[in-house]
C-alpha positions in Angstrom: 26.9 -24.7 -1.8 29.0 -21.0 -0.7 27.7 -19.5 -4.0 24.2 -20.1 -2.8 24.5 -18.0 0.5 23.2 -14.5 -1.5 20.3 -16.6 -3.3 19.3 -18.1 0.1 19.2 -15.0 2.2 16.8 -13.9 -0.3 14.9 -17.3 -0.4 14.3 -17.0 3.5 14.0 -13.4 3.3 10.6 -13.7 1.6 9.4 -17.2 2.0 7.5 -17.1 5.5 5.7 -13.9 4.0 5.0 -15.7 0.9 3.4 -18.6 2.0 1.2 -16.4 4.5 0.2 -14.2 2.1 -2.4 -17.3 1.5 -3.9 -16.8 4.6 -7.6 -16.4 4.8 -7.1 -14.0 7.5 -4.3 -11.8 5.3 -5.5 -12.6 1.4 -2.0 -10.8 0.6 -1.9 -12.6 -2.6 -5.1 -11.0 -4.3 -2.7 -8.1 -4.4 0.8 -9.3 -6.0 -0.1 -7.0 -9.1 -0.1 -4.3 -7.1 2.5 -5.3 -5.1 4.8 -6.7 -8.7 4.2 -3.3 -10.6 4.8 -1.0 -7.5 8.2 -2.9 -6.8 9.4 -3.3 -10.0 9.4 0.8 -10.8 11.1 1.3 -7.3 13.4 -1.7 -7.9 14.3 -0.2 -11.5 15.4 3.5 -9.7 17.4 1.6 -6.5 19.0 -1.0 -9.5 20.4 2.2 -11.6 21.4 4.1 -8.5 23.3 0.5 -7.6 24.9 -0.1 -10.8 26.2 3.7 -10.6 28.1 2.6 -7.7 29.1 -0.4 -8.2 31.0 1.2 -11.3 32.3 3.5 -9.5 33.6 1.7 -6.7 31.0 2.9 -3.7 30.9 -1.1 -3.0 31.7 -4.4 -4.5 30.4 -8.0 -4.3 32.1 -11.0 -3.5 32.2 -13.5 -6.1 32.5 -16.5 -3.6 29.3 -16.2 -2.5 27.4 -15.6 -5.7 26.1 -17.8 -8.9 27.9 -15.5 -10.9 25.3 -14.5 -13.1 25.4 -11.1 -13.4 22.7 -8.1 -15.2 24.6 -4.9 -16.3 27.9 -6.3 -13.8 25.3 -6.5 -11.1 24.4 -10.3 -9.8 21.4 -11.4 -9.8 20.6 -12.1 -6.4 21.2 -8.1 -5.4 18.5 -7.3 -8.3 16.3 -10.2 -6.6 17.0 -8.3 -3.2 14.7 -5.0 -4.7 11.8 -7.7 -5.2 12.3 -9.8 -1.6 13.1 -7.4 0.3 10.0 -5.4 -0.3 8.0 -8.4 -0.2 8.3 -8.7 3.4 8.6 -5.4 4.2 4.9 -4.5 2.4 3.5 -7.8 3.9 4.4 -6.9 7.2 3.3 -3.1 7.0 -0.2 -4.6 4.7 -1.1 -6.9 8.0 -0.2 -4.6 10.9 -2.6 -1.9 8.9 -5.0 -4.3 8.3 -5.7 -5.6 12.1 -4.1 -3.0 14.4 -4.9 0.9 14.4 -1.2 2.5 14.0 -2.2 5.9 12.6 -0.7 8.9 13.9 -2.2 12.2 15.3 -1.7 14.7 11.9 0.0 17.2 14.0 2.6 14.4 15.5 3.2 13.6 12.0 3.7 16.5 10.4 6.6 17.5 13.0 8.2 14.1 12.7 8.6 14.6 8.9 9.9 18.0 9.1 12.5 17.1 11.4 13.3 14.0 9.2 13.4 16.2 6.5 15.9 19.2 8.0 18.6 16.5 10.2 18.7 14.4 6.9 19.4 17.9 4.7 22.0 19.0 7.3 23.7 15.6 7.1 24.2 15.3 3.7 25.6 18.3 3.4 27.9 17.2 6.5 28.8 14.1 4.1 29.0 16.3 0.9 32.6 14.5 -0.1 31.2 11.6 0.8 29.0 10.1 -2.3 27.4 7.2 -0.2 25.6 9.0 2.3 25.1 12.6 0.7 23.1 11.1 -2.2 21.3 8.7 0.5 20.0 11.7 2.6 19.6 13.9 0.2 17.1 11.7 -1.9 15.6 10.3 1.3 14.9 14.4 2.6 13.4 15.4 -1.0 11.3 11.6 -1.2 9.5 12.8 2.0 8.9 16.3 0.9 7.2 15.0 -1.9 5.3 12.4 -0.6 4.1 14.5 2.3 3.8 17.4 1.1 3.3 17.3 -2.9 1.3 13.5 -3.0 -0.3 14.1 0.9 0.9 10.7 1.7 -0.7 10.7 5.4 0.5 7.4 6.2 4.3 8.3 7.0 4.6 8.2 10.8 2.5 4.5 10.1 5.0 3.1 8.1 8.1 5.2 10.0 7.0 3.2 12.9 6.4 -0.4 11.0 10.0 0.3 9.6 11.5 0.2 13.5 9.7 -2.9 13.8 11.2 -4.4 11.1 14.7 -3.0 11.8 16.0 -6.2 13.2 15.1 -8.4 10.7 16.2 -5.5 8.2 19.8 -5.7 10.6 19.8 -8.9 10.6 19.8 -9.7 6.5 22.2 -6.8 6.0 24.4 -8.0 8.6 24.9 -11.0 6.9 25.2 -9.7 3.5 28.3 -7.3 5.4 30.0 -9.8 7.0 28.2 -11.2 10.0 28.7 -14.3 10.3 31.0 -15.0 7.8 34.8 -15.3 7.3 34.5 -11.8 4.6 31.3 -9.9 3.2 29.4 -10.4 0.6 29.1 -6.7 -0.3 31.9 -4.4 0.5 32.3 -1.1 0.9 34.7 1.7 0.1 36.3 3.1 3.1 36.3 6.7 1.4 32.6 6.8 0.4 30.4 6.6 3.3 30.6 7.7 6.8 32.1 4.4 8.6 29.8 4.2 11.2 28.4 0.5 11.8 25.5 -1.0 13.7 27.8 -4.3 14.2 28.8 -4.5 10.4 26.0 -2.9 8.3 26.6 0.8 7.5 24.5 3.3 8.9 23.6 4.6 5.6 21.9 1.0 4.7 19.4 1.9 7.3 18.1 5.2 5.4 18.6 4.1 2.1 16.1 0.9 2.8 13.8 3.3 4.3 13.8 5.5 1.1 12.8 2.6 -1.0 10.3 1.0 1.3 8.4 4.5 1.2 8.4 4.3 -2.0 7.4 1.1 -2.4 4.2 1.6 0.2 3.0 4.5 -1.5 3.0 2.8 -5.1 1.6 0.0 -4.0 -1.1 1.6 -2.1 -2.0 3.5 -5.7 -2.2 0.2 -7.6 -4.1 -1.9 -5.0 -6.7 1.0 -5.0 -6.8 0.3 -9.0 -7.9 -3.1 -8.3 -11.3 -4.2 -9.1 -13.2 -4.7 -6.0 -12.5 -8.3 -4.1 -15.7 -9.3 -2.1 -14.1 -10.7 1.1 -15.2 -14.4 2.3 -14.9 -15.4 5.8 
């Protein structure tokens, strides 16, 4: 039964959101195509990143909790992670954005983005000898700059707030993956390649890594959703 652990984590992460996607007041199921397109593109880049880090020993996976099926040396469960986690996050973003006004004032959002970029760049330079925090902080800083100043994304503040709301769930899922409640972690980290600062069992870098992944999922999801044929809303 242990070999289904990671698979079940993915399943329980997504199942409730999937069921409520068909609720008549939400109708997120009408945007499944937009989500699949967006998440597939983002997943491709993060999977390549994952393959590279696995190859050079930044992290590795405990076969005790895996089915044993691998693609380019990545467990199939790890690949599904890049679909299941974004699905739950985008669904939550979609719902909160639909029913609540969470937009930030432009000045406040700009200050937040600039401050975040500068902080991440400083952290990246400080961690230049550790590849996981260096890459994570630097690419997230670049992502924020590109999204806000080049692609004109004016939802960064709102997305950041929703990501904060999602944090307990994120920490719960990542906590199990990194060993909370288990005899040994599903995902193991090489101490030479990360800061060593953890939230319970979770490397602090994972929270920024997840933030970057979700930002790009939101951006592409909204782009593809706009291209969908308008669907008349029914009561």
